[in-house]
PDB file of N, CA, C and O in Angstrom:
ATOM      1  N   MET A   1       0.841  -1.186   0.000  1.00  0.00           N
ATOM      2  CA  MET A   1       0.000   0.000   0.000  1.00  0.00           C
ATOM      3  C   MET A   1       0.885   1.248   0.000  1.00  0.00           C
ATOM      4  O   MET A   1       1.820   1.367   0.791  1.00  0.00           O
ATOM      5  N   ILE A   2       0.570   2.162  -0.895  1.00  0.00           N
ATOM      6  CA  ILE A   2       1.325   3.411  -0.990  1.00  0.00           C
ATOM      7  C   ILE A   2       0.648   4.460  -0.118  1.00  0.00           C
ATOM      8  O   ILE A   2      -0.562   4.672  -0.204  1.00  0.00           O
ATOM      9  N   ILE A   3       1.439   5.106   0.716  1.00  0.00           N
ATOM     10  CA  ILE A   3       0.925   6.175   1.569  1.00  0.00           C
ATOM     11  C   ILE A   3       1.523   7.485   1.089  1.00  0.00           C
ATOM     12  O   ILE A   3       2.739   7.612   0.940  1.00  0.00           O
ATOM     13  N   HIS A   4       0.654   8.455   0.850  1.00  0.00           N
ATOM     14  CA  HIS A   4       1.094   9.758   0.362  1.00  0.00           C
ATOM     15  C   HIS A   4       1.061  10.779   1.492  1.00  0.00           C
ATOM     16  O   HIS A   4       0.194  10.729   2.365  1.00  0.00           O
ATOM     17  N   ASP A   5       2.004  11.695   1.465  1.00  0.00           N
ATOM     18  CA  ASP A   5       1.993  12.830   2.374  1.00  0.00           C
ATOM     19  C   ASP A   5       1.021  13.838   1.768  1.00  0.00           C
ATOM     20  O   ASP A   5       1.392  14.604   0.878  1.00  0.00           O
ATOM     21  N   MET A   6      -0.209  13.840   2.241  1.00  0.00           N
ATOM     22  CA  MET A   6      -1.247  14.659   1.631  1.00  0.00           C
ATOM     23  C   MET A   6      -0.996  16.152   1.803  1.00  0.00           C
ATOM     24  O   MET A   6      -1.376  16.938   0.935  1.00  0.00           O
ATOM     25  N   GLU A   7      -0.381  16.551   2.877  1.00  0.00           N
ATOM     26  CA  GLU A   7      -0.079  17.988   3.040  1.00  0.00           C
ATOM     27  C   GLU A   7       0.899  18.439   1.960  1.00  0.00           C
ATOM     28  O   GLU A   7       0.748  19.516   1.384  1.00  0.00           O
ATOM     29  N   LYS A   8       1.894  17.615   1.694  1.00  0.00           N
ATOM     30  CA  LYS A   8       2.854  17.917   0.637  1.00  0.00           C
ATOM     31  C   LYS A   8       2.166  17.871  -0.734  1.00  0.00           C
ATOM     32  O   LYS A   8       2.406  18.727  -1.584  1.00  0.00           O
ATOM     33  N   ALA A   9       1.318  16.876  -0.936  1.00  0.00           N
ATOM     34  CA  ALA A   9       0.589  16.741  -2.203  1.00  0.00           C
ATOM     35  C   ALA A   9      -0.311  17.954  -2.444  1.00  0.00           C
ATOM     36  O   ALA A   9      -0.411  18.434  -3.573  1.00  0.00           O
ATOM     37  N   LYS A  10      -0.956  18.444  -1.412  1.00  0.00           N
ATOM     38  CA  LYS A  10      -1.827  19.622  -1.551  1.00  0.00           C
ATOM     39  C   LYS A  10      -1.006  20.849  -1.946  1.00  0.00           C
ATOM     40  O   LYS A  10      -1.431  21.639  -2.787  1.00  0.00           O
ATOM     41  N   GLU A  11       0.151  21.002  -1.347  1.00  0.00           N
ATOM     42  CA  GLU A  11       0.999  22.150  -1.685  1.00  0.00           C
ATOM     43  C   GLU A  11       1.521  22.039  -3.125  1.00  0.00           C
ATOM     44  O   GLU A  11       1.583  23.036  -3.843  1.00  0.00           O
ATOM     45  N   ILE A  12       1.890  20.838  -3.535  1.00  0.00           N
ATOM     46  CA  ILE A  12       2.326  20.614  -4.913  1.00  0.00           C
ATOM     47  C   ILE A  12       1.185  20.949  -5.869  1.00  0.00           C
ATOM     48  O   ILE A  12       1.411  21.573  -6.905  1.00  0.00           O
ATOM     49  N   TRP A  13      -0.031  20.544  -5.533  1.00  0.00           N
ATOM     50  CA  TRP A  13      -1.187  20.807  -6.388  1.00  0.00           C
ATOM     51  C   TRP A  13      -1.473  22.307  -6.462  1.00  0.00           C
ATOM     52  O   TRP A  13      -1.787  22.830  -7.531  1.00  0.00           O
ATOM     53  N   ARG A  14      -1.365  22.991  -5.329  1.00  0.00           N
ATOM     54  CA  ARG A  14      -1.565  24.447  -5.332  1.00  0.00           C
ATOM     55  C   ARG A  14      -0.527  25.130  -6.227  1.00  0.00           C
ATOM     56  O   ARG A  14      -0.857  26.055  -6.969  1.00  0.00           O
ATOM     57  N   ASN A  15       0.701  24.682  -6.157  1.00  0.00           N
ATOM     58  CA  ASN A  15       1.754  25.259  -7.004  1.00  0.00           C
ATOM     59  C   ASN A  15       1.501  24.974  -8.481  1.00  0.00           C
ATOM     60  O   ASN A  15       1.773  25.818  -9.336  1.00  0.00           O
ATOM     61  N   LYS A  16       0.985  23.793  -8.776  1.00  0.00           N
ATOM     62  CA  LYS A  16       0.638  23.449 -10.167  1.00  0.00           C
ATOM     63  C   LYS A  16      -0.456  24.390 -10.671  1.00  0.00           C
ATOM     64  O   LYS A  16      -0.405  24.848 -11.812  1.00  0.00           O
ATOM     65  N   ILE A  17      -1.427  24.672  -9.837  1.00  0.00           N
ATOM     66  CA  ILE A  17      -2.498  25.606 -10.186  1.00  0.00           C
ATOM     67  C   ILE A  17      -1.913  26.998 -10.416  1.00  0.00           C
ATOM     68  O   ILE A  17      -2.271  27.675 -11.380  1.00  0.00           O
ATOM     69  N   ARG A  18      -1.026  27.416  -9.543  1.00  0.00           N
ATOM     70  CA  ARG A  18      -0.406  28.744  -9.684  1.00  0.00           C
ATOM     71  C   ARG A  18       0.366  28.867 -10.996  1.00  0.00           C
ATOM     72  O   ARG A  18       0.302  29.899 -11.664  1.00  0.00           O
ATOM     73  N   ARG A  19       1.091  27.820 -11.359  1.00  0.00           N
ATOM     74  CA  ARG A  19       1.841  27.848 -12.625  1.00  0.00           C
ATOM     75  C   ARG A  19       0.893  27.899 -13.818  1.00  0.00           C
ATOM     76  O   ARG A  19       1.155  28.605 -14.792  1.00  0.00           O
ATOM     77  N   ALA A  20      -0.205  27.154 -13.743  1.00  0.00           N
ATOM     78  CA  ALA A  20      -1.157  27.113 -14.854  1.00  0.00           C
ATOM     79  C   ALA A  20      -1.875  28.449 -15.025  1.00  0.00           C
ATOM     80  O   ALA A  20      -2.184  28.846 -16.148  1.00  0.00           O
ATOM     81  N   ARG A  21      -2.137  29.131 -13.943  1.00  0.00           N
ATOM     82  CA  ARG A  21      -2.901  30.374 -14.044  1.00  0.00           C
ATOM     83  C   ARG A  21      -2.055  31.580 -14.434  1.00  0.00           C
ATOM     84  O   ARG A  21      -2.603  32.586 -14.884  1.00  0.00           O
ATOM     85  N   THR A  22      -0.738  31.509 -14.276  1.00  0.00           N
ATOM     86  CA  THR A  22       0.131  32.655 -14.551  1.00  0.00           C
ATOM     87  C   THR A  22      -0.035  33.199 -15.969  1.00  0.00           C
ATOM     88  O   THR A  22      -0.270  34.398 -16.119  1.00  0.00           O
ATOM     89  N   PRO A  23       0.074  32.375 -17.021  1.00  0.00           N
ATOM     90  CA  PRO A  23      -0.106  32.936 -18.370  1.00  0.00           C
ATOM     91  C   PRO A  23      -1.542  33.395 -18.638  1.00  0.00           C
ATOM     92  O   PRO A  23      -1.763  34.315 -19.425  1.00  0.00           O
ATOM     93  N   ILE A  24      -2.503  32.764 -17.994  1.00  0.00           N
ATOM     94  CA  ILE A  24      -3.895  33.157 -18.177  1.00  0.00           C
ATOM     95  C   ILE A  24      -4.124  34.539 -17.568  1.00  0.00           C
ATOM     96  O   ILE A  24      -4.792  35.383 -18.165  1.00  0.00           O
ATOM     97  N   LEU A  25      -3.565  34.766 -16.377  1.00  0.00           N
ATOM     98  CA  LEU A  25      -3.689  36.077 -15.741  1.00  0.00           C
ATOM     99  C   LEU A  25      -3.000  37.153 -16.571  1.00  0.00           C
ATOM    100  O   LEU A  25      -3.506  38.270 -16.678  1.00  0.00           O
ATOM    101  N   ALA A  26      -1.859  36.832 -17.157  1.00  0.00           N
ATOM    102  CA  ALA A  26      -1.151  37.803 -18.000  1.00  0.00           C
ATOM    103  C   ALA A  26      -2.002  38.173 -19.216  1.00  0.00           C
ATOM    104  O   ALA A  26      -2.080  39.342 -19.594  1.00  0.00           O
ATOM    105  N   GLU A  27      -2.631  37.181 -19.816  1.00  0.00           N
ATOM    106  CA  GLU A  27      -3.498  37.430 -20.965  1.00  0.00           C
ATOM    107  C   GLU A  27      -4.709  38.283 -20.557  1.00  0.00           C
ATOM    108  O   GLU A  27      -5.124  39.182 -21.289  1.00  0.00           O
ATOM    109  N   LEU A  28      -5.258  37.987 -19.388  1.00  0.00           N
ATOM    110  CA  LEU A  28      -6.395  38.770 -18.899  1.00  0.00           C
ATOM    111  C   LEU A  28      -5.993  40.207 -18.576  1.00  0.00           C
ATOM    112  O   LEU A  28      -6.794  41.126 -18.745  1.00  0.00           O
ATOM    113  N   ASP A  29      -4.768  40.406 -18.115  1.00  0.00           N
ATOM    114  CA  ASP A  29      -4.278  41.764 -17.870  1.00  0.00           C
ATOM    115  C   ASP A  29      -4.285  42.583 -19.159  1.00  0.00           C
ATOM    116  O   ASP A  29      -4.667  43.753 -19.158  1.00  0.00           O
ATOM    117  N   VAL A  30      -3.864  41.962 -20.249  1.00  0.00           N
ATOM    118  CA  VAL A  30      -3.868  42.637 -21.549  1.00  0.00           C
ATOM    119  C   VAL A  30      -5.303  42.964 -21.957  1.00  0.00           C
ATOM    120  O   VAL A  30      -5.593  44.083 -22.380  1.00  0.00           O
ATOM    121  N   LYS A  31      -6.196  41.985 -21.829  1.00  0.00           N
ATOM    122  CA  LYS A  31      -7.600  42.211 -22.183  1.00  0.00           C
ATOM    123  C   LYS A  31      -8.211  43.316 -21.320  1.00  0.00           C
ATOM    124  O   LYS A  31      -9.011  44.120 -21.798  1.00  0.00           O
ATOM    125  N   TYR A  32      -7.825  43.345 -20.054  1.00  0.00           N
ATOM    126  CA  TYR A  32      -8.327  44.368 -19.133  1.00  0.00           C
ATOM    127  C   TYR A  32      -7.891  45.763 -19.590  1.00  0.00           C
ATOM    128  O   TYR A  32      -8.697  46.692 -19.641  1.00  0.00           O
ATOM    129  N   MET A  33      -6.621  45.890 -19.915  1.00  0.00           N
ATOM    130  CA  MET A  33      -6.106  47.191 -20.358  1.00  0.00           C
ATOM    131  C   MET A  33      -6.772  47.626 -21.672  1.00  0.00           C
ATOM    132  O   MET A  33      -7.113  48.797 -21.838  1.00  0.00           O
ATOM    133  N   ARG A  34      -6.951  46.704 -22.579  1.00  0.00           N
ATOM    134  CA  ARG A  34      -7.621  47.032 -23.847  1.00  0.00           C
ATOM    135  C   ARG A  34      -9.074  47.449 -23.605  1.00  0.00           C
ATOM    136  O   ARG A  34      -9.579  48.372 -24.244  1.00  0.00           O
ATOM    137  N   ALA A  35      -9.728  46.770 -22.690  1.00  0.00           N
ATOM    138  CA  ALA A  35     -11.113  47.117 -22.371  1.00  0.00           C
ATOM    139  C   ALA A  35     -11.189  48.514 -21.758  1.00  0.00           C
ATOM    140  O   ALA A  35     -12.108  49.279 -22.051  1.00  0.00           O
ATOM    141  N   LEU A  36     -10.225  48.838 -20.911  1.00  0.00           N
ATOM    142  CA  LEU A  36     -10.193  50.183 -20.332  1.00  0.00           C
ATOM    143  C   LEU A  36      -9.992  51.246 -21.402  1.00  0.00           C
ATOM    144  O   LEU A  36     -10.611  52.309 -21.365  1.00  0.00           O
ATOM    145  N   GLU A  37      -9.127  50.947 -22.344  1.00  0.00           N
ATOM    146  CA  GLU A  37      -8.829  51.909 -23.412  1.00  0.00           C
ATOM    147  C   GLU A  37     -10.040  52.162 -24.304  1.00  0.00           C
ATOM    148  O   GLU A  37     -10.204  53.258 -24.842  1.00  0.00           O
ATOM    149  N   THR A  38     -10.875  51.160 -24.458  1.00  0.00           N
ATOM    150  CA  THR A  38     -12.032  51.306 -25.343  1.00  0.00           C
ATOM    151  C   THR A  38     -13.326  51.544 -24.573  1.00  0.00           C
ATOM    152  O   THR A  38     -14.417  51.557 -25.144  1.00  0.00           O
ATOM    153  N   ASP A  39     -13.181  51.730 -23.280  1.00  0.00           N
ATOM    154  CA  ASP A  39     -14.346  51.988 -22.423  1.00  0.00           C
ATOM    155  C   ASP A  39     -15.336  50.826 -22.445  1.00  0.00           C
ATOM    156  O   ASP A  39     -16.544  51.036 -22.342  1.00  0.00           O
ATOM    157  N   SER A  40     -14.823  49.591 -22.581  1.00  0.00           N
ATOM    158  CA  SER A  40     -15.657  48.393 -22.599  1.00  0.00           C
ATOM    159  C   SER A  40     -15.901  47.899 -21.178  1.00  0.00           C
ATOM    160  O   SER A  40     -15.254  48.336 -20.226  1.00  0.00           O
ATOM    161  N   ASP A  41     -16.843  46.985 -21.062  1.00  0.00           N
ATOM    162  CA  ASP A  41     -17.173  46.402 -19.760  1.00  0.00           C
ATOM    163  C   ASP A  41     -16.025  45.492 -19.293  1.00  0.00           C
ATOM    164  O   ASP A  41     -15.579  44.615 -20.034  1.00  0.00           O
ATOM    165  N   ILE A  42     -15.569  45.704 -18.094  1.00  0.00           N
ATOM    166  CA  ILE A  42     -14.450  44.924 -17.550  1.00  0.00           C
ATOM    167  C   ILE A  42     -14.904  43.926 -16.492  1.00  0.00           C
ATOM    168  O   ILE A  42     -14.079  43.181 -15.964  1.00  0.00           O
ATOM    169  N   ASN A  43     -16.185  43.891 -16.172  1.00  0.00           N
ATOM    170  CA  ASN A  43     -16.674  43.056 -15.071  1.00  0.00           C
ATOM    171  C   ASN A  43     -16.341  41.579 -15.238  1.00  0.00           C
ATOM    172  O   ASN A  43     -15.903  40.939 -14.282  1.00  0.00           O
ATOM    173  N   MET A  44     -16.538  41.028 -16.427  1.00  0.00           N
ATOM    174  CA  MET A  44     -16.264  39.609 -16.641  1.00  0.00           C
ATOM    175  C   MET A  44     -14.767  39.313 -16.471  1.00  0.00           C
ATOM    176  O   MET A  44     -14.391  38.286 -15.905  1.00  0.00           O
ATOM    177  N   ILE A  45     -13.935  40.205 -16.956  1.00  0.00           N
ATOM    178  CA  ILE A  45     -12.482  40.030 -16.819  1.00  0.00           C
ATOM    179  C   ILE A  45     -12.086  40.062 -15.350  1.00  0.00           C
ATOM    180  O   ILE A  45     -11.294  39.235 -14.898  1.00  0.00           O
ATOM    181  N   VAL A  46     -12.630  41.005 -14.616  1.00  0.00           N
ATOM    182  CA  VAL A  46     -12.325  41.143 -13.188  1.00  0.00           C
ATOM    183  C   VAL A  46     -12.770  39.895 -12.429  1.00  0.00           C
ATOM    184  O   VAL A  46     -12.038  39.398 -11.573  1.00  0.00           O
ATOM    185  N   GLN A  47     -13.953  39.393 -12.733  1.00  0.00           N
ATOM    186  CA  GLN A  47     -14.456  38.188 -12.061  1.00  0.00           C
ATOM    187  C   GLN A  47     -13.586  36.971 -12.356  1.00  0.00           C
ATOM    188  O   GLN A  47     -13.304  36.174 -11.461  1.00  0.00           O
ATOM    189  N   LEU A  48     -13.166  36.829 -13.595  1.00  0.00           N
ATOM    190  CA  LEU A  48     -12.322  35.703 -13.982  1.00  0.00           C
ATOM    191  C   LEU A  48     -10.960  35.772 -13.285  1.00  0.00           C
ATOM    192  O   LEU A  48     -10.446  34.762 -12.805  1.00  0.00           O
ATOM    193  N   LYS A  49     -10.387  36.973 -13.237  1.00  0.00           N
ATOM    194  CA  LYS A  49      -9.102  37.140 -12.548  1.00  0.00           C
ATOM    195  C   LYS A  49      -9.235  36.801 -11.058  1.00  0.00           C
ATOM    196  O   LYS A  49      -8.337  36.191 -10.477  1.00  0.00           O
ATOM    197  N   GLU A  50     -10.336  37.190 -10.455  1.00  0.00           N
ATOM    198  CA  GLU A  50     -10.570  36.898  -9.042  1.00  0.00           C
ATOM    199  C   GLU A  50     -10.699  35.395  -8.817  1.00  0.00           C
ATOM    200  O   GLU A  50     -10.160  34.863  -7.847  1.00  0.00           O
ATOM    201  N   GLN A  51     -11.412  34.708  -9.711  1.00  0.00           N
ATOM    202  CA  GLN A  51     -11.532  33.247  -9.618  1.00  0.00           C
ATOM    203  C   GLN A  51     -10.154  32.593  -9.674  1.00  0.00           C
ATOM    204  O   GLN A  51      -9.852  31.695  -8.888  1.00  0.00           O
ATOM    205  N   LEU A  52      -9.325  33.048 -10.603  1.00  0.00           N
ATOM    206  CA  LEU A  52      -7.986  32.474 -10.752  1.00  0.00           C
ATOM    207  C   LEU A  52      -7.124  32.747  -9.533  1.00  0.00           C
ATOM    208  O   LEU A  52      -6.374  31.877  -9.090  1.00  0.00           O
ATOM    209  N   ARG A  53      -7.229  33.949  -8.991  1.00  0.00           N
ATOM    210  CA  ARG A  53      -6.438  34.285  -7.797  1.00  0.00           C
ATOM    211  C   ARG A  53      -6.837  33.416  -6.605  1.00  0.00           C
ATOM    212  O   ARG A  53      -5.987  33.012  -5.812  1.00  0.00           O
ATOM    213  N   ASN A  54      -8.112  33.135  -6.484  1.00  0.00           N
ATOM    214  CA  ASN A  54      -8.617  32.382  -5.332  1.00  0.00           C
ATOM    215  C   ASN A  54      -8.536  30.870  -5.494  1.00  0.00           C
ATOM    216  O   ASN A  54      -8.693  30.138  -4.516  1.00  0.00           O
ATOM    217  N   TYR A  55      -8.297  30.396  -6.694  1.00  0.00           N
ATOM    218  CA  TYR A  55      -8.355  28.959  -6.970  1.00  0.00           C
ATOM    219  C   TYR A  55      -7.439  28.108  -6.072  1.00  0.00           C
ATOM    220  O   TYR A  55      -7.881  27.060  -5.601  1.00  0.00           O
ATOM    221  N   PRO A  56      -6.189  28.512  -5.815  1.00  0.00           N
ATOM    222  CA  PRO A  56      -5.341  27.671  -4.960  1.00  0.00           C
ATOM    223  C   PRO A  56      -5.833  27.564  -3.513  1.00  0.00           C
ATOM    224  O   PRO A  56      -5.374  26.698  -2.768  1.00  0.00           O
ATOM    225  N   ASN A  57      -6.750  28.423  -3.116  1.00  0.00           N
ATOM    226  CA  ASN A  57      -7.252  28.416  -1.737  1.00  0.00           C
ATOM    227  C   ASN A  57      -8.614  27.749  -1.603  1.00  0.00           C
ATOM    228  O   ASN A  57      -9.286  27.898  -0.583  1.00  0.00           O
ATOM    229  N   ARG A  58      -9.012  27.025  -2.620  1.00  0.00           N
ATOM    230  CA  ARG A  58     -10.321  26.355  -2.573  1.00  0.00           C
ATOM    231  C   ARG A  58     -10.372  25.368  -1.422  1.00  0.00           C
ATOM    232  O   ARG A  58      -9.401  24.665  -1.144  1.00  0.00           O
ATOM    233  N   VAL A  59     -11.501  25.326  -0.766  1.00  0.00           N
ATOM    234  CA  VAL A  59     -11.692  24.447   0.381  1.00  0.00           C
ATOM    235  C   VAL A  59     -11.588  22.974  -0.034  1.00  0.00           C
ATOM    236  O   VAL A  59     -11.186  22.134   0.771  1.00  0.00           O
ATOM    237  N   GLU A  60     -11.939  22.664  -1.258  1.00  0.00           N
ATOM    238  CA  GLU A  60     -11.873  21.283  -1.737  1.00  0.00           C
ATOM    239  C   GLU A  60     -10.441  20.736  -1.692  1.00  0.00           C
ATOM    240  O   GLU A  60     -10.228  19.544  -1.469  1.00  0.00           O
ATOM    241  N   ILE A  61      -9.485  21.608  -1.904  1.00  0.00           N
ATOM    242  CA  ILE A  61      -8.088  21.166  -1.836  1.00  0.00           C
ATOM    243  C   ILE A  61      -7.749  20.741  -0.410  1.00  0.00           C
ATOM    244  O   ILE A  61      -7.173  19.677  -0.183  1.00  0.00           O
ATOM    245  N   GLU A  62      -8.109  21.576   0.526  1.00  0.00           N
ATOM    246  CA  GLU A  62      -7.814  21.269   1.931  1.00  0.00           C
ATOM    247  C   GLU A  62      -8.562  20.030   2.396  1.00  0.00           C
ATOM    248  O   GLU A  62      -8.048  19.276   3.222  1.00  0.00           O
ATOM    249  N   GLN A  63      -9.745  19.810   1.891  1.00  0.00           N
ATOM    250  CA  GLN A  63     -10.562  18.675   2.321  1.00  0.00           C
ATOM    251  C   GLN A  63     -10.191  17.368   1.627  1.00  0.00           C
ATOM    252  O   GLN A  63     -10.668  16.307   2.029  1.00  0.00           O
ATOM    253  N   SER A  64      -9.364  17.420   0.612  1.00  0.00           N
ATOM    254  CA  SER A  64      -8.981  16.206  -0.117  1.00  0.00           C
ATOM    255  C   SER A  64      -8.191  15.264   0.770  1.00  0.00           C
ATOM    256  O   SER A  64      -7.324  15.683   1.536  1.00  0.00           O
ATOM    257  N   SER A  65      -8.506  13.993   0.654  1.00  0.00           N
ATOM    258  CA  SER A  65      -7.775  12.996   1.437  1.00  0.00           C
ATOM    259  C   SER A  65      -7.043  11.997   0.549  1.00  0.00           C
ATOM    260  O   SER A  65      -6.339  11.118   1.048  1.00  0.00           O
ATOM    261  N   THR A  66      -7.211  12.132  -0.788  1.00  0.00           N
ATOM    262  CA  THR A  66      -6.500  11.262  -1.721  1.00  0.00           C
ATOM    263  C   THR A  66      -5.981  12.092  -2.897  1.00  0.00           C
ATOM    264  O   THR A  66      -6.462  13.195  -3.157  1.00  0.00           O
ATOM    265  N   ILE A  67      -5.013  11.554  -3.585  1.00  0.00           N
ATOM    266  CA  ILE A  67      -4.470  12.196  -4.782  1.00  0.00           C
ATOM    267  C   ILE A  67      -5.564  12.317  -5.843  1.00  0.00           C
ATOM    268  O   ILE A  67      -5.645  13.332  -6.536  1.00  0.00           O
ATOM    269  N   GLU A  68      -6.386  11.309  -5.971  1.00  0.00           N
ATOM    270  CA  GLU A  68      -7.460  11.316  -6.953  1.00  0.00           C
ATOM    271  C   GLU A  68      -8.433  12.466  -6.702  1.00  0.00           C
ATOM    272  O   GLU A  68      -8.895  13.109  -7.644  1.00  0.00           O
ATOM    273  N   GLN A  69      -8.741  12.721  -5.438  1.00  0.00           N
ATOM    274  CA  GLN A  69      -9.622  13.837  -5.111  1.00  0.00           C
ATOM    275  C   GLN A  69      -8.983  15.169  -5.500  1.00  0.00           C
ATOM    276  O   GLN A  69      -9.672  16.069  -5.980  1.00  0.00           O
ATOM    277  N   LEU A  70      -7.688  15.299  -5.298  1.00  0.00           N
ATOM    278  CA  LEU A  70      -6.994  16.524  -5.708  1.00  0.00           C
ATOM    279  C   LEU A  70      -7.102  16.717  -7.216  1.00  0.00           C
ATOM    280  O   LEU A  70      -7.370  17.820  -7.693  1.00  0.00           O
ATOM    281  N   GLN A  71      -6.893  15.647  -7.949  1.00  0.00           N
ATOM    282  CA  GLN A  71      -6.925  15.732  -9.413  1.00  0.00           C
ATOM    283  C   GLN A  71      -8.302  16.106  -9.933  1.00  0.00           C
ATOM    284  O   GLN A  71      -8.409  16.741 -10.982  1.00  0.00           O
ATOM    285  N   GLU A  72      -9.348  15.732  -9.228  1.00  0.00           N
ATOM    286  CA  GLU A  72     -10.711  16.046  -9.649  1.00  0.00           C
ATOM    287  C   GLU A  72     -11.029  17.529  -9.509  1.00  0.00           C
ATOM    288  O   GLU A  72     -11.969  18.017 -10.137  1.00  0.00           O
ATOM    289  N   ILE A  73     -10.282  18.241  -8.714  1.00  0.00           N
ATOM    290  CA  ILE A  73     -10.540  19.654  -8.451  1.00  0.00           C
ATOM    291  C   ILE A  73     -10.177  20.525  -9.649  1.00  0.00           C
ATOM    292  O   ILE A  73     -10.688  21.637  -9.781  1.00  0.00           O
ATOM    293  N   TRP A  74      -9.313  20.040 -10.511  1.00  0.00           N
ATOM    294  CA  TRP A  74      -8.829  20.821 -11.650  1.00  0.00           C
ATOM    295  C   TRP A  74      -9.986  21.207 -12.571  1.00  0.00           C
ATOM    296  O   TRP A  74     -10.761  20.344 -12.983  1.00  0.00           O
ATOM    297  N   ASP A  75     -10.104  22.473 -12.890  1.00  0.00           N
ATOM    298  CA  ASP A  75     -11.143  22.980 -13.788  1.00  0.00           C
ATOM    299  C   ASP A  75     -10.508  23.280 -15.144  1.00  0.00           C
ATOM    300  O   ASP A  75      -9.838  24.299 -15.308  1.00  0.00           O
ATOM    301  N   THR A  76     -10.721  22.388 -16.117  1.00  0.00           N
ATOM    302  CA  THR A  76     -10.085  22.563 -17.420  1.00  0.00           C
ATOM    303  C   THR A  76     -10.612  23.791 -18.156  1.00  0.00           C
ATOM    304  O   THR A  76      -9.905  24.368 -18.982  1.00  0.00           O
ATOM    305  N   THR A  77     -11.835  24.192 -17.867  1.00  0.00           N
ATOM    306  CA  THR A  77     -12.386  25.387 -18.501  1.00  0.00           C
ATOM    307  C   THR A  77     -11.632  26.633 -18.038  1.00  0.00           C
ATOM    308  O   THR A  77     -11.356  27.531 -18.834  1.00  0.00           O
ATOM    309  N   LEU A  78     -11.309  26.679 -16.779  1.00  0.00           N
ATOM    310  CA  LEU A  78     -10.618  27.833 -16.205  1.00  0.00           C
ATOM    311  C   LEU A  78      -9.100  27.748 -16.370  1.00  0.00           C
ATOM    312  O   LEU A  78      -8.457  28.730 -16.743  1.00  0.00           O
ATOM    313  N   LEU A  79      -8.528  26.569 -16.090  1.00  0.00           N
ATOM    314  CA  LEU A  79      -7.073  26.416 -16.034  1.00  0.00           C
ATOM    315  C   LEU A  79      -6.462  25.730 -17.256  1.00  0.00           C
ATOM    316  O   LEU A  79      -5.239  25.700 -17.390  1.00  0.00           O
ATOM    317  N   GLY A  80      -7.274  25.186 -18.138  1.00  0.00           N
ATOM    318  CA  GLY A  80      -6.749  24.435 -19.261  1.00  0.00           C
ATOM    319  C   GLY A  80      -6.436  23.000 -18.860  1.00  0.00           C
ATOM    320  O   GLY A  80      -6.794  22.559 -17.768  1.00  0.00           O
ATOM    321  N   ASP A  81      -5.770  22.283 -19.744  1.00  0.00           N
ATOM    322  CA  ASP A  81      -5.415  20.888 -19.463  1.00  0.00           C
ATOM    323  C   ASP A  81      -4.412  20.805 -18.335  1.00  0.00           C
ATOM    324  O   ASP A  81      -3.572  21.691 -18.175  1.00  0.00           O
ATOM    325  N   LYS A  82      -4.494  19.745 -17.552  1.00  0.00           N
ATOM    326  CA  LYS A  82      -3.569  19.555 -16.436  1.00  0.00           C
ATOM    327  C   LYS A  82      -2.397  18.665 -16.852  1.00  0.00           C
ATOM    328  O   LYS A  82      -2.345  17.481 -16.519  1.00  0.00           O
ATOM    329  N   ASP A  83      -1.482  19.251 -17.569  1.00  0.00           N
ATOM    330  CA  ASP A  83      -0.316  18.501 -18.058  1.00  0.00           C
ATOM    331  C   ASP A  83       0.551  18.021 -16.943  1.00  0.00           C
ATOM    332  O   ASP A  83       1.570  17.375 -17.188  1.00  0.00           O
TER     333      ASP A  83
END
């Protein structure tokens, strides 16, 4: 039987999320600036950026007791594929 250090696994998963969201946040920053320049609505961009910022702190991560549960938390729509 393999025993995993779940606290370490959770931190690794949070870091994986942080790495995945970095280019997405950069792209959203560009879209945000362009929207400001054209006086467009920025609400959706702001909400998406907030979701990405908060994602590593999701309660589901802390409540996970297996590696499989951690992997299920990944949102491919928001973060893309989990390479």
